[in-house]
LOVO-91774 format. One record per residue (C-alpha): residue in one letter; x, y, z. Coordinates in steps of 0.5 Angstrom, whole numbers, padded with zeros to 4 digits, always signed. Layout:
residues N
aXYZ...
//
This chain:
residues 1145
m+0055+0272+0029e+0055+0265+0026v+0049+0260+0026a+0049+0252+0024g+0044+0248+0022r+0040+0243+0017i+0035+0244+0012e+0031+0239+0008l+0027+0240+0002d+0022+0236+0000g+0018+0235-0006i+0024+0237-0011f+0025+0232-0017g+0020+0227-0013s+0024+0226-0006a+0027+0230+0000y+0034+0232+0000r+0038+0235+0007f+0043+0240+0007d+0047+0242+0012v+0048+0250+0013l+0053+0255+0016l+0051+0262+0016t+0056+0267+0018v+0055+0275+0019d+0060+0280+0021g+0061+0287+0020r+0063+0286+0013g+0057+0282+0010m+0054+0275+0011t+0056+0268+0008t+0053+0262+0008k+0055+0255+0006l+0050+0249+0004t+0053+0242+0004q+0048+0236+0002a+0047+0231+0007g+0044+0224+0008p+0045+0217+0010s+0052+0215+0009s+0051+0211+0003p+0053+0215-0003a+0047+0213-0007a+0042+0216-0002q+0045+0223-0003e+0044+0222-0011i+0039+0226-0014a+0036+0221-0020q+0033+0223-0026p+0032+0231-0025f+0027+0234-0029g+0026+0227-0032l+0032+0226-0035p+0034+0219-0036g+0041+0217-0034l+0042+0223-0030r+0045+0223-0023i+0047+0229-0019t+0051+0228-0012d+0055+0232-0007l+0051+0238-0009a+0053+0244-0005a+0053+0252-0005d+0057+0257-0002l+0053+0264-0002a+0057+0271+0000y+0054+0278+0001r+0058+0284+0003w+0055+0290+0006g+0056+0297+0002t+0060+0302+0006t+0060+0310+0006p+0067+0311+0009a+0068+0318+0013d+0074+0320+0010g+0070+0322+0004t+0073+0316-0001p+0068+0313-0006v+0062+0309-0003a+0064+0301-0004p+0057+0298-0006s+0054+0292-0004s+0056+0286-0007s+0054+0278-0007t+0057+0272-0010a+0054+0265-0010m+0057+0258-0012v+0054+0252-0013r+0058+0245-0014g+0056+0238-0015t+0058+0231-0019v+0054+0229-0025l+0053+0222-0028l+0050+0221-0035g+0048+0215-0038r+0046+0208-0037a+0049+0205-0031p+0053+0199-0033r+0051+0192-0033p+0055+0187-0029g+0062+0185-0033e+0061+0192-0037a+0065+0198-0037d+0062+0204-0034q+0062+0208-0040r+0058+0214-0037l+0060+0221-0037a+0062+0223-0030c+0064+0230-0028a+0064+0235-0023a+0061+0242-0024r+0061+0249-0021l+0057+0255-0022l+0059+0262-0020l+0055+0268-0020c+0057+0275-0018d+0052+0280-0016g+0047+0275-0019a+0051+0274-0026a+0054+0268-0028a+0062+0269-0028l+0064+0262-0028f+0061+0255-0030d+0066+0249-0031v+0065+0242-0031t+0071+0237-0030l+0071+0230-0032t+0073+0225-0027a+0073+0219-0031d+0075+0218-0038w+0069+0219-0043s+0069+0215-0050l+0064+0219-0054g+0064+0213-0059a+0062+0208-0054f+0058+0212-0050a+0054+0214-0056a+0053+0206-0058q+0051+0204-0051c+0046+0210-0051f+0043+0208-0058t+0044+0200-0058g+0044+0199-0051t+0052+0196-0051a+0058+0199-0052a+0061+0193-0055t+0058+0194-0061w+0062+0200-0063p+0069+0199-0066s+0073+0203-0061d+0080+0200-0063l+0079+0203-0070i+0076+0210-0069e+0074+0213-0062v+0075+0220-0059t+0076+0219-0051l+0076+0225-0047r+0081+0223-0041a+0079+0225-0034g+0081+0232-0032s+0078+0235-0038r+0075+0241-0037i+0069+0245-0040y+0068+0252-0037y+0065+0259-0039y+0068+0265-0036d+0066+0272-0036p+0071+0277-0034a+0067+0283-0034y+0064+0280-0027d+0070+0279-0024p+0074+0285-0025a+0079+0283-0020r+0081+0277-0024t+0080+0273-0017l+0076+0267-0020r+0080+0260-0021a+0079+0254-0025p+0079+0248-0020d+0087+0247-0022g+0088+0254-0020t+0090+0257-0026t+0086+0263-0029p+0081+0261-0034h+0080+0264-0041e+0075+0268-0043g+0069+0265-0046f+0066+0258-0047t+0072+0254-0046i+0074+0246-0047d+0080+0244-0044a+0081+0237-0045p+0086+0231-0046l+0084+0227-0051t+0085+0220-0055v+0083+0220-0062t+0083+0213-0065l+0084+0213-0073v+0086+0206-0073v+0092+0208-0069a+0091+0211-0062v+0093+0219-0062d+0094+0222-0055l+0093+0230-0055h+0090+0236-0051g+0085+0240-0053l+0083+0247-0052v+0077+0250-0055t+0074+0257-0053v+0068+0261-0055l+0069+0268-0055p+0064+0274-0056d+0064+0279-0061p+0067+0285-0058a+0062+0290-0061t+0056+0286-0060h+0058+0281-0054r+0055+0275-0058y+0059+0269-0057d+0060+0268-0065r+0068+0266-0065i+0071+0260-0063a+0079+0259-0062a+0081+0252-0061s+0088+0249-0060l+0089+0241-0060l+0096+0239-0057l+0098+0232-0059e+0102+0228-0054a+0106+0224-0059p+0109+0225-0066v+0104+0224-0072d+0109+0219-0076l+0108+0219-0083g+0114+0215-0085f+0120+0219-0087l+0116+0225-0084a+0114+0226-0077l+0110+0232-0074a+0112+0233-0067g+0112+0237-0061t+0117+0243-0061e+0121+0240-0056r+0128+0237-0058t+0131+0231-0055g+0137+0228-0058g+0137+0231-0065t+0129+0230-0066c+0123+0233-0064t+0119+0230-0058g+0112+0230-0056g+0106+0232-0061p+0104+0238-0065a+0099+0243-0064l+0093+0244-0068t+0090+0251-0067l+0083+0253-0070q+0080+0260-0070s+0073+0263-0073g+0070+0269-0074p+0072+0275-0078v+0079+0272-0079r+0078+0265-0080r+0084+0260-0079a+0087+0253-0078a+0094+0251-0077l+0098+0246-0074t+0104+0248-0070t+0109+0243-0070g+0116+0241-0070v+0118+0237-0076n+0122+0231-0076f+0125+0230-0083l+0129+0223-0085g+0130+0223-0077e+0133+0230-0076a+0129+0235-0072f+0127+0241-0077a+0125+0248-0074v+0118+0249-0071a+0113+0250-0077e+0105+0252-0077v+0102+0246-0081s+0095+0248-0084v+0090+0242-0085t+0085+0242-0090a+0080+0238-0093a+0082+0234-0100p+0077+0234-0105d+0076+0226-0104g+0075+0226-0097g+0083+0226-0095r+0087+0231-0091t+0092+0236-0094f+0098+0238-0089a+0102+0244-0091g+0107+0248-0088k+0115+0249-0089l+0121+0244-0088t+0126+0249-0085a+0133+0246-0083l+0136+0248-0077r+0143+0247-0080d+0147+0247-0086q+0146+0241-0090g+0152+0240-0095p+0149+0242-0102f+0142+0243-0100g+0145+0249-0096l+0140+0251-0090l+0133+0248-0093n+0127+0252-0092r+0122+0250-0097p+0114+0249-0097f+0112+0242-0097h+0105+0238-0097y+0103+0231-0095t+0096+0229-0097t+0092+0223-0095h+0087+0219-0099p+0082+0214-0097d+0083+0210-0103r+0090+0210-0105e+0097+0212-0102p+0099+0219-0099e+0102+0224-0103f+0108+0228-0101g+0112+0234-0104v+0117+0240-0103e+0116+0246-0107g+0122+0248-0110w+0127+0244-0107p+0134+0247-0108a+0138+0246-0113f+0145+0244-0112s+0152+0243-0115s+0157+0237-0115a+0164+0237-0118e+0164+0230-0117d+0165+0225-0123l+0159+0222-0122v+0158+0219-0129d+0164+0215-0132f+0161+0217-0139v+0167+0213-0143s+0165+0206-0139a+0158+0207-0140l+0159+0208-0147g+0163+0202-0147s+0158+0198-0143l+0152+0200-0148a+0156+0198-0154a+0157+0191-0151p+0156+0186-0156k+0150+0181-0156a+0152+0174-0158d+0149+0174-0165s+0152+0182-0166p+0157+0183-0172c+0159+0190-0169g+0164+0188-0164p+0166+0190-0157l+0168+0197-0155t+0173+0194-0149d+0179+0198-0151l+0175+0205-0151i+0179+0210-0147a+0179+0218-0146h+0184+0221-0151q+0183+0228-0147a+0182+0228-0140f+0176+0232-0138s+0172+0233-0131t+0164+0233-0130d+0160+0238-0126y+0153+0237-0124t+0147+0242-0123i+0142+0238-0120s+0134+0240-0119p+0131+0235-0114s+0123+0234-0113a+0121+0230-0107a+0115+0225-0107a+0112+0219-0103e+0111+0213-0106g+0110+0206-0102g+0112+0209-0096d+0119+0211-0099l+0121+0218-0100v+0122+0218-0108f+0126+0224-0111g+0126+0226-0118l+0132+0229-0121a+0133+0234-0126g+0138+0238-0128s+0144+0239-0133c+0151+0236-0133r+0157+0240-0136l+0163+0236-0139t+0170+0241-0139l+0177+0239-0141i+0182+0239-0136g+0185+0246-0137s+0179+0249-0140q+0175+0254-0137t+0169+0253-0142p+0165+0247-0142l+0166+0243-0148l+0158+0241-0148e+0152+0241-0143l+0147+0235-0142d+0140+0235-0139f+0139+0230-0134p+0135+0224-0137a+0129+0222-0133l+0132+0219-0127t+0128+0218-0120v+0132+0216-0113r+0128+0212-0108v+0130+0214-0101p+0128+0209-0096t+0125+0211-0090a+0131+0209-0085t+0135+0214-0089r+0138+0220-0085w+0138+0227-0087t+0145+0227-0087d+0146+0221-0092l+0141+0224-0097p+0146+0228-0101r+0150+0221-0101v+0144+0217-0103l+0142+0222-0109t+0149+0222-0112e+0149+0214-0112g+0143+0214-0115i+0146+0219-0121r+0152+0214-0121d+0147+0208-0122g+0144+0212-0127a+0150+0212-0131a+0147+0208-0137r+0141+0213-0138f+0146+0219-0138a+0150+0215-0144l+0144+0214-0147a+0142+0221-0146l+0148+0224-0149l+0147+0219-0155r+0140+0222-0157d+0144+0228-0159p+0148+0227-0165g+0151+0234-0165k+0154+0233-0157t+0155+0225-0159a+0160+0227-0165l+0163+0233-0161f+0164+0228-0155l+0167+0223-0159a+0172+0227-0163v+0175+0231-0157v+0175+0226-0152i+0175+0219-0155g+0180+0222-0160p+0184+0218-0166q+0178+0212-0165a+0172+0217-0165v+0170+0215-0172r+0171+0208-0171v+0167+0208-0164a+0161+0212-0168e+0161+0207-0173q+0160+0202-0168l+0155+0205-0164l+0151+0206-0171c+0152+0199-0172d+0149+0197-0165g+0143+0202-0167l+0145+0207-0161v+0146+0213-0165g+0143+0217-0171e+0146+0216-0178a+0149+0223-0178v+0153+0221-0172p+0159+0218-0176e+0160+0223-0181a+0159+0229-0176t+0164+0226-0172a+0169+0225-0178a+0168+0233-0179a+0169+0235-0172a+0176+0231-0172t+0178+0234-0178a+0177+0241-0175l+0180+0239-0169a+0186+0237-0173t+0187+0243-0177a+0185+0248-0171a+0189+0245-0165a+0195+0248-0163g+0201+0243-0162g+0196+0237-0160a+0192+0242-0155v+0185+0242-0156t+0184+0250-0156a+0177+0254-0155a+0178+0256-0163a+0179+0248-0164v+0172+0247-0161t+0169+0252-0164a+0171+0250-0171a+0169+0242-0169v+0162+0245-0167a+0161+0249-0174g+0163+0242-0178i+0158+0238-0174a+0153+0243-0175a+0154+0243-0183v+0153+0236-0183l+0147+0236-0179a+0144+0241-0183d+0144+0236-0189p+0137+0234-0191a+0140+0227-0193y+0140+0225-0186r+0133+0223-0183s+0132+0224-0175g+0132+0218-0171g+0137+0212-0172e+0133+0207-0167p+0135+0200-0169g+0130+0197-0174p+0129+0190-0177d+0132+0192-0184l+0138+0195-0186g+0138+0202-0187t+0140+0205-0194p+0146+0209-0194v+0147+0216-0198l+0153+0217-0203r+0156+0224-0200h+0162+0224-0205a+0166+0220-0210e+0172+0222-0214y+0178+0219-0217a+0185+0220-0215d+0192+0217-0215g+0189+0210-0218a+0183+0209-0214v+0176+0211-0214t+0175+0214-0207v+0167+0214-0204r+0164+0217-0198w+0157+0216-0195t+0152+0217-0190g+0152+0211-0185a+0146+0206-0185r+0142+0204-0179r+0145+0197-0176a+0150+0196-0182a+0156+0192-0180g+0160+0194-0187y+0159+0196-0194t+0160+0194-0201l+0162+0199-0206a+0162+0198-0213v+0164+0202-0220l+0159+0201-0226r+0161+0202-0234p+0157+0206-0238d+0153+0200-0240g+0151+0198-0233t+0156+0192-0232s+0161+0192-0226l+0168+0195-0227a+0170+0194-0220a+0168+0192-0213s+0170+0192-0206s+0167+0190-0199l+0169+0194-0193g+0168+0195-0186p+0164+0199-0182e+0168+0206-0184l+0164+0211-0188s+0169+0212-0194g+0173+0207-0198s+0176+0206-0205v+0177+0201-0210p+0183+0201-0214l+0182+0203-0222d+0187+0204-0228p+0182+0209-0232e+0188+0210-0238p+0185+0204-0242l+0178+0206-0241p+0174+0209-0246a+0171+0216-0245g+0164+0216-0242a+0160+0216-0236y+0161+0211-0230q+0157+0210-0224v+0159+0209-0217r+0154+0206-0212v+0154+0203-0204r+0150+0199-0200s+0150+0196-0193t+0151+0189-0190r+0150+0186-0184g+0153+0178-0184e+0149+0175-0189l+0144+0181-0190l+0144+0186-0196g+0141+0192-0196p+0139+0196-0202w+0143+0200-0207s+0144+0207-0206a+0142+0212-0211p+0149+0212-0216l+0154+0218-0217t+0157+0219-0224l+0165+0219-0225t+0166+0222-0232k+0172+0221-0237p+0172+0226-0242a+0174+0226-0249a+0180+0229-0252p+0181+0236-0253i+0181+0239-0260m+0189+0242-0260d+0194+0246-0264l+0202+0247-0264t+0205+0253-0266y+0212+0256-0266h+0213+0264-0265q+0218+0269-0264g+0222+0268-0258a+0224+0261-0258a+0217+0259-0256l+0212+0254-0258t+0205+0255-0256i+0200+0249-0255s+0192+0251-0256w+0186+0247-0255t+0179+0247-0254p+0177+0244-0248a+0171+0239-0247p+0164+0242-0243g+0165+0242-0236a+0173+0241-0236e+0176+0246-0231q+0183+0244-0233v+0188+0241-0238a+0194+0237-0238v+0199+0239-0242q+0206+0236-0244l+0211+0238-0249a+0217+0233-0251y+0224+0235-0254p+0226+0232-0261t+0230+0227-0257g+0224+0225-0253g+0226+0229-0246r+0220+0233-0243l+0220+0240-0244a+0213+0241-0240n+0209+0237-0236t+0203+0242-0233t+0196+0243-0232r+0193+0250-0234p+0186+0252-0233a+0181+0250-0239v+0179+0257-0240v+0186+0260-0242r+0186+0255-0248e+0193+0256-0249l+0200+0255-0246t+0207+0258-0249v+0213+0254-0247r+0220+0257-0248l+0225+0253-0251l+0230+0252-0245p+0235+0247-0245p+0233+0241-0241q+0236+0240-0234n+0235+0232-0233g+0241+0230-0238a+0237+0227-0243f+0239+0232-0248p+0247+0234-0248l+0248+0241-0247g+0251+0245-0252t+0247+0241-0258a+0243+0244-0262l+0235+0244-0260p+0232+0245-0267g+0228+0239-0269a+0221+0235-0269y+0217+0237-0262t+0211+0233-0260a+0205+0236-0255r+0199+0233-0252t+0193+0235-0248r+0187+0232-0244n+0181+0235-0241l+0181+0234-0233m+0175+0235-0228p+0176+0235-0221g+0175+0228-0218q+0173+0225-0225f+0177+0220-0229p+0183+0224-0233g+0181+0225-0240t+0184+0221-0247w+0190+0224-0250g+0190+0229-0256s+0197+0230-0260a+0200+0235-0265a+0207+0236-0267l+0212+0241-0270t+0219+0242-0273v+0224+0248-0271l+0229+0250-0276s+0237+0251-0274r+0241+0258-0273p+0248+0260-0272s+0250+0260-0265p+0252+0267-0262t+0259+0269-0258i+0259+0271-0251l+0263+0277-0250s+0263+0278-0242t+0259+0276-0236t+0259+0281-0230q+0256+0281-0223a+0254+0288-0220g+0250+0288-0214d+0244+0283-0215g+0244+0283-0222l+0248+0280-0228e+0250+0283-0234v+0252+0279-0240s+0254+0281-0247w+0255+0278-0254r+0256+0278-0261a+0250+0275-0265d+0246+0277-0272a+0239+0275-0268p+0236+0276-0262c+0238+0271-0257d+0235+0267-0251l+0239+0267-0244v+0239+0262-0239v+0243+0262-0232v+0244+0255-0228d+0247+0254-0221l+0251+0249-0222t+0251+0247-0214t+0243+0246-0214s+0242+0245-0222a+0237+0250-0221v+0235+0256-0227v+0236+0262-0223a+0235+0267-0229t+0232+0267-0236a+0231+0272-0242t+0228+0271-0249a+0229+0275-0255v+0234+0280-0253s+0237+0284-0258g+0243+0289-0258g+0248+0284-0255r+0247+0286-0248a+0242+0283-0242q+0241+0285-0235l+0239+0279-0231r+0237+0279-0224p+0238+0272-0221v+0233+0269-0217p+0235+0267-0212a+0241+0272-0212l+0248+0269-0214v+0252+0266-0208h+0259+0268-0206g+0263+0262-0209r+0258+0258-0213r+0259+0257-0220y+0254+0259-0225n+0253+0257-0233v+0251+0262-0237y+0247+0259-0243l+0246+0263-0250r+0242+0261-0256a+0240+0265-0262d+0233+0266-0265q+0232+0268-0272d+0225+0272-0272g+0222+0265-0271l+0225+0261-0276g+0229+0257-0272l+0234+0256-0266s+0242+0256-0266a+0246+0251-0262l+0247+0253-0254v+0253+0256-0252n+0255+0257-0245r+0260+0261-0241l+0262+0259-0233f+0262+0264-0228t+0264+0264-0221a+0260+0269-0217l+0264+0273-0212a+0261+0277-0206v+0266+0283-0207p+0266+0288-0201a+0266+0296-0203p+0272+0300-0201a+0272+0304-0195r+0274+0311-0193a+0274+0314-0200a+0277+0321-0200l+0278+0326-0205r+0283+0332-0204n+0285+0338-0208e+0292+0339-0209a+0293+0346-0212g+0288+0344-0217a+0290+0337-0218v+0286+0331-0215t+0288+0326-0211a+0283+0320-0209s+0284+0315-0204w+0281+0309-0201t+0282+0302-0197a+0284+0296-0200v+0279+0290-0201e+0280+0283-0199v+0275+0278-0202p+0275+0271-0199d+0277+0265-0202a+0280+0269-0208a+0287+0268-0211t+0288+0275-0213a+0287+0282-0211p+0282+0286-0214t+0283+0292-0218y+0279+0298-0218t+0275+0303-0222y+0273+0310-0221e+0269+0316-0224l+0270+0324-0222v+0264+0328-0224d+0263+0335-0224v+0256+0336-0220s+0257+0343-0219p+0250+0347-0218g+0246+0349-0224a+0250+0345-0229l+0249+0338-0231p+0253+0332-0228a+0259+0331-0232t+0265+0326-0232v+0271+0329-0232s+0276+0323-0231s+0275+0316-0230g+0280+0310-0229t+0280+0302-0229g+0284+0296-0227i+0288+0301-0222v+0292+0297-0217g+0293+0300-0210t+0289+0304-0206s+0290+0311-0209a+0291+0315-0216p+0291+0321-0219a+0285+0323-0223v+0288+0326-0229l+0283+0331-0232a+0282+0331-0240g+0288+0335-0243g+0292+0336-0236s+0287+0341-0234k+0286+0343-0227l+0280+0343-0222r+0275+0349-0223p+0275+0354-0217l+0269+0354-0213s+0266+0348-0216t+0264+0341-0213y+0266+0334-0215r+0264+0327-0213f+0268+0321-0213q+0266+0314-0213v+0270+0308-0213r+0269+0300-0214a+0273+0294-0213e+0273+0289-0219l+0275+0281-0219g+0273+0276-0224g+0267+0280-0227n+0264+0281-0220h+0264+0288-0218s+0263+0291-0211p+0258+0297-0210w+0260+0304-0211t+0263+0307-0205i+0262+0315-0206a+0267+0320-0202p+0264+0326-0199h+0263+0332-0205l+0269+0336-0206f+0268+0344-0206v+0275+0347-0210l+0278+0353-0207d+0283+0357-0210l+0288+0358-0205p+0294+0363-0206a+0302+0361-0204p+0304+0365-0198l+0309+0371-0199s+0317+0372-0198p+0318+0365-0194l+0325+0365-0191l+0329+0360-0187s+0334+0362-0182i+0339+0358-0178d+0343+0360-0172d+0345+0357-0165a+0338+0357-0163g+0335+0353-0168i+0332+0353-0175a+0326+0358-0176l+0322+0359-0182t+0318+0366-0183w+0313+0368-0189t+0308+0373-0190d+0300+0372-0191p+0298+0373-0198p+0293+0379-0199v+0286+0374-0199v+0288+0372-0192t+0286+0375-0186a+0288+0373-0179d+0285+0375-0172a+0288+0379-0167a+0291+0373-0164r+0292+0369-0170r+0288+0364-0168t+0284+0363-0174l+0285+0365-0181t+0279+0367-0186l+0280+0367-0194t+0277+0372-0199p+0276+0368-0205f+0279+0371-0212s+0272+0370-0215g+0265+0369-0213p+0263+0368-0206l+0263+0361-0202p+0257+0357-0203a+0252+0357-0196g+0255+0351-0192a+0262+0351-0194v+0266+0352-0188h+0273+0350-0188s+0279+0351-0183l+0284+0355-0186a+0291+0354-0184y+0299+0353-0186q+0303+0347-0187a+0310+0347-0187v+0316+0342-0189l+0323+0342-0188y+0328+0339-0193c+0336+0337-0192a+0339+0337-0198g+0332+0335-0201v+0330+0330-0196e+0324+0332-0192v+0327+0332-0184a+0321+0336-0181r+0313+0337-0182l+0308+0342-0179d+0301+0340-0181a+0297+0346-0179t+0299+0353-0176t+0296+0360-0176a+0302+0364-0174r+0307+0367-0179w+0313+0364-0177v+0315+0357-0174v+0321+0354-0171l+0322+0347-0174s+0326+0341-0171r+0329+0335-0175t+0324+0329-0173d+0331+0325-0172g+0332+0330-0166r+0339+0332-0168v+0342+0339-0169p+0344+0342-0176v+0351+0340-0178v+0356+0345-0181g+0356+0344-0189e+0349+0342-0189n+0344+0346-0193y+0337+0347-0192t+0330+0349-0195a+0323+0349-0193r+0316+0350-0196v+0310+0353-0194r+0303+0353-0196l+0295+0354-0195a+0291+0348-0193t+0284+0346-0191p+0282+0339-0190d+0281+0337-0197s+0284+0343-0201t+0291+0345-0201g+0295+0351-0205p+0301+0352-0208w+0308+0351-0204a+0312+0357-0203e+0319+0355-0202t+0325+0359-0199p+0332+0360-0201r+0337+0355-0199a+0341+0356-0193d+0348+0353-0191v+0350+0351-0184l+0357+0356-0183g+0363+0354-0180r+0367+0358-0174v+0372+0363-0176q+0379+0362-0176g+0386+0365-0174a+0383+0372-0171r+0388+0377-0169v+0387+0384-0166f+0392+0390-0165s+0392+0397-0165l+0395+0403-0169p+0399+0407-0165p+0400+0413-0163t+0392+0414-0162m+0391+0406-0161d+0384+0408-0165p+0382+0404-0169l+0383+0397-0167v+0385+0393-0173v+0382+0385-0173t+0384+0380-0178w+0382+0373-0179t+0381+0367-0184p+0374+0366-0187p+0370+0359-0185s+0372+0353-0189v+0365+0352-0192p+0364+0358-0197s+0357+0360-0198t+0354+0365-0203g+0353+0372-0200v+0357+0371-0193f+0359+0377-0189h+0362+0377-0182e+0360+0380-0176i+0365+0383-0170t+0364+0385-0163a+0368+0389-0158t+0366+0388-0151l+0369+0392-0145d+0371+0386-0140r+0369+0388-0133t+0372+0382-0130a+0379+0385-0131t+0383+0387-0125d+0388+0392-0129q+0383+0397-0130p+0385+0404-0130a+0384+0407-0123t+0383+0414-0125g+0377+0416-0129a+0370+0413-0130a+0369+0406-0133r+0366+0406-0140t+0365+0401-0145t+0365+0403-0152t+0363+0398-0158s+0363+0399-0165y+0361+0394-0171t+0364+0394-0177v+0362+0389-0182h+0366+0387-0188p+0364+0383-0194a+0368+0377-0195t+0374+0376-0199t+0377+0371-0203t+0384+0372-0199p+0385+0369-0192t+0386+0376-0189p+0382+0382-0191n+0386+0388-0194p+0386+0393-0192p+0384+0390-0185p+0378+0392-0182a+0378+0396-0176l+0374+0398-0170i+0373+0405-0169s+0371+0408-0162t+0368+0415-0162a+0370+0416-0155g+0377+0413-0155w+0379+0406-0152r+0381+0405-0145g+0381+0398-0141t+0381+0391-0143y+0376+0389-0149l+0374+0382-0151i+0374+0381-0159r+0369+0376-0162i+0368+0374-0170r+0363+0370-0174a+0361+0369-0181r+0353+0370-0183t+0349+0370-0189a+0342+0372-0190q+0339+0366-0188t+0345+0363-0184t+0349+0365-0178g+0356+0362-0176p+0358+0361-0169w+0362+0366-0165t+0370+0365-0165e+0372+0364-0158a+0373+0371-0155g+0380+0374-0155s+0382+0380-0151i+0387+0387-0151r+0389+0392-0146i+0389+0399-0148l+0391+0405-0145d+0387+0411-0147t+0391+0417-0147g+0385+0421-0150p+0380+0425-0146v+0376+0422-0141
//
């Protein structure tokens, strides 16, 4: 059912108001719509000044009412209760109506109230026109908005701003919507676009919500958010929205406020810093004590920016009502730079540029002697000043020599600020900062100069050879402290001492730093060094005399362009003076010899053009008086000079002159020694002829010496030495590195050996008795050089003789090699290799010694020899005796030439064995060759195979370690001449062949010898009887004696070469090759030998006969040859005879 109509309400706010009503009822509920109605003029619909409130106008008032019936479903589901909703809406004008020509400043809005079941669920007000709070208040209070300075300060809520209250407890389904269709926030909310004018108009969007306490449901919490529509431009820093376009954040920041248990106020903003977008940050806003505002947040870069890395640091920006705003970044990241930002050398040169009236001079030629690099650690701090961003730069600069890993020095930054114009981009900031450092090069140089130690080290190492001059000029300009020149000089000296090959090493730098520290620790230096109107006063550091000049060092004086040095006599009058440059040392030429003994003063003062500074406190130079001295002569041909030094003297100069005036001694000695003894050796300067007597009047003088002081005056003394007879030199002999001199004299003698090549004395000896001296020249004698040996006598200190001398040529004689000693059956034979001496005209001779060194007894020389020519010699023992068996002997030999001996060469020790002779030697010669046999002596034992022989000595055992290879040696002689030799065999027979390869010849005679031997010993020879080589038998005949034909008779002529003990051998042999052998009976061979001694007749008488025991039968071959005990002659050619045997078979 639907009912439509109009109602009129009378007496409301003094007027009657009409409303059109539409009522609808159905099975679900009832709805009602009321709409204000009236004349067509809007003014006729206004509800003016309701409740008597002036300036209030309500129009377009309407209401919507709805009621839903409660239901009880038949299916048993829960009961749906009845519910109601109501909404009242309309438009409101608040304020005075404008006059003609005025702007309408009234609050104009549309309002709604929504009730759910009688409870207010949503109430909202939406502005339908802009509303300026300042102008509205001015119009209400003063009657016109023109009196309000809206162009300076104003808050304007723009059309569309909403104020609403929403309680979701009465809208569980969340069906209620704001006029723009969005879901409302819980509580009381102001959601308004604003324009805030504080000199500059800023558009923003505000959202304020009043929330209930969850426990008490009381509205006591406020959450507010204000979103600016445009960035807040603070110059180099802009607070903007979170959207980024073209590398910058656009829009405005959002301010968030919250009250209640957790109180919070934050500005959520994108940050544009130096024209580049940084990350979105929350910026807090707090009140400053002076009424300004402090914005605090974080600068978070979105990308790595060179040395700063990815910047993420807190910042603050504070406004003040009466002064410029403040800006700061907490902990701006430090960064490093390896660029050479500051040219220290050029900066120093520019600092020292001379003024027109400066006498110090320019440093235009200042260059770096050592190449170095710089690297910087920079700690920036940012602040705002006059609308610009200003960076204060702190940090350190390290200077490192090229090639070194350790910085030479480190320098803190001077006070340095860099102004960054507002137009600077974030990417340009590192360049702007480093350029600011370059622009501050002079400040860096001044910071270096304020540190004396670092300045001195920099100048000494980097500037190098000109360092001290530069330091002096900087002092003249007042740029450095007074210690810098001397500290620079100390560092330069340490570097020159410690530097390796000109390279500045770490050790050299350490030494330089130590030298600088020593100078700076001196209390003579004052701190500071700033220039003043007056010249400074130098402090004398050191004064000394040396090499004909007084040399002085002093500390630098401020503003000094030069110095004046003066030396005063003991009475204070001027002795010498010198005008010097800016150097801190100088000298005055001075001859102190004619000066009297006394104390002299040295002083210095600074100068600058016509200005003269005060004199320094003086230092004293002393010329000491002469010592008290004496001159004496004593044994050993020596003079002793004694003295008593002056107080404070450290050394004494001593001079001693020959009677002819030549200098014998010129030296300095420690004063505390108080004496000097001088041997009277021949002078080497030619002033005194060699060989002339040295006695006479000697003069000596001494004077005191103090380091750095004037030499003292001379004192003198004299002494006369008497003359003695001269000695006679007998021999000069060199052995190894020693030289032996022998002489004949009636007094002790002094010796001097002089190298004629270098004129240097190489050996001396004094007061030597016994006529012999062993000298060890230094340096050692040199092969081929000539030396002069001088000798003089010294008679118990009473006087000296004239010099005598002998020339000696030193030769390096090498030692003989391969010395050996051999025992030949008790006799000794020694051998060695010959020696060749370079550049020698003659061959050397040899000296040997044979020493019995048997254990258990003292060594005893048993034989010696000198002047031996050749490379071997028999060692003849005293009395012709032989070596003792089972004894040990040592043999040593050396070469000698012109008094030069080689070292001894020692042969291996010889252990003497008593070897026996072999027994029964026998030599036999036949067609097979020459054979020698013998029998072992009883003390020789052979193994089964005769590979080795063992000796059992006749007396005593062999010593431990005495191992000998025992063997036989044999020699064959023909007519007394050796024709064959066998060096070693262990057999008892050998076949000997002549070395010339031929066989023995008839008529030759041979003998042989055999002996036992070891490598170094031999026994006696055993000799064979003589053996002759026999010829062939001549004229042999054979015949039988009938009737039996037995025996056979043989005749012959003996060999043409007779030999003692010759006998003959005859053989008869059946010839089986004959064809006329008997046909009957067995063939038989019978051979008989009949030996007959030789006779002097050609045919033996009676003739020898061959007797057959079985009878002869057949054809026989007959041969004859001559023999002796050692020799067998050749067979005769075979003769034959046929015999018919008639005897039994």
